[in-house]
N, C-alpha and C positions, 0 to 999 in steps of 0.2 A: 470325704475321710474325715473329713472334723467332724461329723457324728457319730464317728468311733472312740475319734478323741473323747470329742464330751462324755459320751459311755463309758470310756475306759477311764474318763478323771474321775467319776462319779461315785466306782466302783471302792473306793478310801476316806469315801468325805466321811463324814462324822454327822450327826444329825440336827438338826436347826439350833436347837441349843449349843448344839456345843460349836457353833462358829465363830470364828478369833477366838477361839483358845488354844494356845495353841500343848500340840501333845507330845509327851515321850517318844522318842524312836526306844526302841528294845526289842533286841533278839535273845531270843529264849529256845533251845534247839532243833535247832534249823528251823524255827519259824519271824516272819517277823512281825512287831505289831506297832502301830498308831493308839499314847493310849494318854487318851480326852479329861483329863478333871475338873470336875467343879462339885467344892465344899467333899463332903463324903458319896460323890457319886461320879462316876466313871463308865466308861464310853471307848472299849476293847477294838480297834478292827488290823484284822490280819492281813497284813500288804504283803506278802509276796506270793506268789503263781505256788500251783505243785501241792501234790495230796494231801493233804494234814493228816496229822496220826488218828487212829481209833477216838473215838468222845471221853472216851475218858483220861486220856494220856491227853489229848489238847487242852480238855477243862487245868488238869493240871498246870500244864501248860501254859495257861493264861494267868491260872492264878502265883505259879512261878512270876513274871511279864508284871507284871498288877505290885505284884508285894515289890520289886528291884524298882520300880518307876516309881514307886508312892511313900516306899519308908513305912507303907499301914498295913494289917491287916485284910483280906478282904471276906469280907461275908459271905462265907460258902452257899451259906441259901436265896442268896439275892441275884446269882449269875444269871441270868437267861441272852437265850439268845444260839446261834449258829456256828459255823465253819471258820464262818468269814465278821462277825457280829454282835460282840458279850457287854450288856449293860450289868450294871453292878454296883456295891457298894462295899466300902470300906468301912474300917474303925481306927482310929486315927489319936 
């Protein structure tokens, strides 16, 4: 049981460089995100279960979540990742 809890707990954890950073919690379009920011670099983690929308719609939701959390504009070309974890850059 401990192993299952440990594995599931790791699913919503940021990469090592963001450990200790307090995340912004944002809900957009039925998706819940944790957004970790250090300077202009950030990492977005989708924390809710369920099937995400299509790739294009998901990308739009991620950008809206980032802009809500940071108040900055997303560098669209910087976004890389999948439906669970996205890295990117903002321009403030």
